[in-house]
N, C-alpha and C positions, 0 to 999 in steps of 0.2 A: 442428722438423725438417722435412726435405723430404717432400712427399708424392708428387712425381713430378718427372720432368726431361724435358727433350726435345732433340733433336739435329737440326741441319739436315743433309740428305744431298742429294748431286748427282744420284745416278742411283737412284731408287725400286727398281727390280727388282734391282739388284747389291747394294744395301745389305740389302735384305730377305732376299736368299738368304744373304749374309754372317751376318746377326743370326739367321735362323733356324736355321743350322747352329751358331754360336758359343754361343747361348743354349740350344740343346737339353740338353747336358750339365748345365746349371744348373737344368732344369725349368722354364724361362721359354719361353713361346710367345708368338705374336701374338694377342691376345684381341679387338682391336677394330680394324676400318679404317673410319674416318669416311667416309660417302658423300660424294663430290666436290661434289654439290649444296649441301653444307654448308659446304665449305672454298673456294669458288671455283674447283673444278678442281684443288687441290692434293691430292696423295695424302698421307695421314696415318694412321698405325697405332701402336697401343699396345701394347707387349709387357709381360708380367708372369706371375706364377705364379696369382694368385687376382684380381688387378685390374691394369689397365694403370698400371704405373710409370715405363715409360720409352717415351717417344713419339718416332717417326721422322717427319719432315716434308720432303717433297721441296721443294727450293729452289735457285735459281741462286746464293744467297748463302751458302755453306757456308764454315766457317773451321777449319782444322786446329789441333791444339794443345790441345784440350780433353780433360780426363781423366774417365772414368767409371767407377767401381770397383761391380762387382756381388758380392753376397755368395754364397758357395758353402757347401754343407752338409758338404763333407768336402775334404780335400786331393786325393783321388782325382777329385773333380768339377772342382777348379782345373786339373789336369793334362788332364782330358778336354776343358775348355773350350779350353785352349791349342792341343791337337791340333786340334781341330774348327775354331777360327779361323784356324789356319794353312792348314788344308786348304782353307778357304772362301776363301782369297786375302788374308788378313792378313799383317802383317809381323811379326816377332818383335820385341819390344821388352823382353824380360825372360823369361827361362824360369821354369817353375815352381819355387819354393823358399822357403825361410825367408828373412824380412826381419826380422831381430831388431832392427835399428837403428829400425824402425817401432813395434814391439812384439813382446813375448816370444814369442807364438805366432802371429804374423803370417805365412800362407803365401800368397803371391800369385804370378800370372803376368800378363804385359801384352803386348799385341798392337796394332798400329796398324791402324785399320779403313780401308775404301776411301777416306774423306775425310780421313785424317790424323790422326784423333783416338786418343788412348791408352786403349784399352779393357781393363780389369782384371777378373779374378776374384779374390776373397780369401776365406780361411776364416781364422777366428781360434780354432778348437777346437785344444786341445793333440794332438800326435801323433795 
């Protein structure tokens, strides 16, 4: 299975502000910023709970349409993620709710990030 994933972002500051806010309800924070002397001047940072699992990299070549789903500990965390992401400038792409067509206890919410990616928080716990 995957250990970590990365996404290219056009505006580091804008995307960092968005993800800082959207991830806070999930207990996810920026854990590592790679010094630019190691990246050729490109801004790179890793988000996670205990280790960097999700890396943002500033790039002129971003591409919309990717889907990233992040685990939440509760349905309330999914709700809080959705509200925080919308407040941080995201666009609603599916309000929090059950999606039994995916799985019996699948509770998720979807937001489009500043670069057009479909970002989701999901909880699989019953009720």
